[in-house]
C-alpha positions in Angstrom: 17.7 17.8 10.0 15.2 20.6 10.4 12.0 21.0 8.4 13.1 24.5 7.7 16.2 23.3 5.9 14.8 20.2 4.2 15.0 19.8 0.4 12.1 18.6 -1.7 13.9 15.2 -2.3 14.4 14.8 1.4 10.7 15.6 2.0 9.7 13.0 -0.6 11.9 10.4 1.0 10.5 11.1 4.5 6.9 11.2 3.5 7.1 8.0 1.4 8.4 6.2 4.5 5.4 7.5 6.6 2.7 7.1 4.0 4.1 4.5 1.6 3.1 5.0 -2.0 -0.5 3.8 -2.2 -2.0 3.2 -5.6 0.9 4.6 -7.5 0.2 4.4 -11.2 2.4 4.4 -14.2 3.5 7.9 -15.3 1.6 7.5 -18.5 -1.8 7.1 -16.7 -1.2 9.1 -13.6 -4.1 11.5 -12.9 -2.1 13.2 -10.1 1.4 13.7 -11.4 0.9 13.5 -15.2 -2.7 13.9 -16.3 -2.8 13.5 -20.0 -5.4 16.2 -20.5 -2.8 18.8 -19.3 0.0 17.7 -21.5 -0.8 18.3 -25.1 0.9 20.5 -27.6 4.4 19.9 -26.3 4.2 21.8 -23.1 2.7 21.0 -19.7 -0.1 23.4 -18.7 1.6 24.2 -15.4 4.7 25.3 -17.2 2.7 27.6 -19.4 0.9 29.0 -16.3 4.3 29.7 -14.6 5.6 31.4 -17.7 2.7 33.8 -18.0 2.2 34.6 -14.3 4.3 36.8 -12.1 6.0 35.1 -9.1 3.3 36.3 -6.7 0.5 35.2 -9.0 2.0 31.8 -9.5 2.4 31.3 -5.8 -1.3 32.2 -5.4 -2.2 29.8 -8.1 -0.4 26.9 -6.4 -1.8 27.8 -3.0 -5.3 28.1 -4.3 -5.2 24.8 -6.1 -3.9 23.0 -3.0 -6.8 24.5 -0.9 -9.3 23.5 -3.6 -8.3 19.9 -3.5 -8.3 19.7 0.3 -11.7 21.5 0.4 -13.4 18.9 -1.8 -11.6 15.7 -1.1 -14.5 14.3 1.1 -17.1 15.0 -1.5 -15.4 14.3 -4.8 -12.3 12.2 -5.4 -11.1 11.3 -1.9 -7.5 10.2 -1.6 -6.7 11.3 -5.2 -7.7 14.9 -4.3 -5.4 14.7 -1.3 -2.5 13.5 -3.5 -3.2 16.4 -5.9 -3.2 18.9 -3.0 0.2 17.4 -1.9 1.5 17.7 -5.5 0.7 21.5 -5.5 2.4 21.9 -2.1 5.5 20.2 -3.4 5.4 22.3 -6.5 5.1 25.4 -4.4 8.0 24.4 -2.1 10.2 23.6 -5.1 9.3 26.9 -6.8 10.1 28.9 -3.7 13.5 27.2 -3.3 14.4 27.3 -7.0 13.4 30.9 -7.5 14.9 32.0 -4.1 11.6 33.5 -3.0 11.3 34.7 0.6 8.2 33.8 2.7 6.4 37.0 1.7 6.6 36.1 -2.0 9.3 38.6 -3.0 12.3 37.7 -5.0 15.5 38.0 -3.0 
């Protein structure tokens, strides 16, 4: 298995073996995977963002948020911010695979 050919599910399986699943909360109260303040009105905010942005813009949005959470983790929310950064990385990987986007951000 090569990291270049790994699926998001395989990645999740591998990383959970390495890092475990510390402080996992129920989905209803999960500030990383399902923050309640981003899920009102029947649509997740991230889904609305994806619908309104171009492929390249959405990739930039995901990359920027991952960087933001890594940048501030030592000064604000610690491990929670690192988990949020990881969430954006996984979302980016899934988006690129599902949309068949090449590494330059162009649709194939």
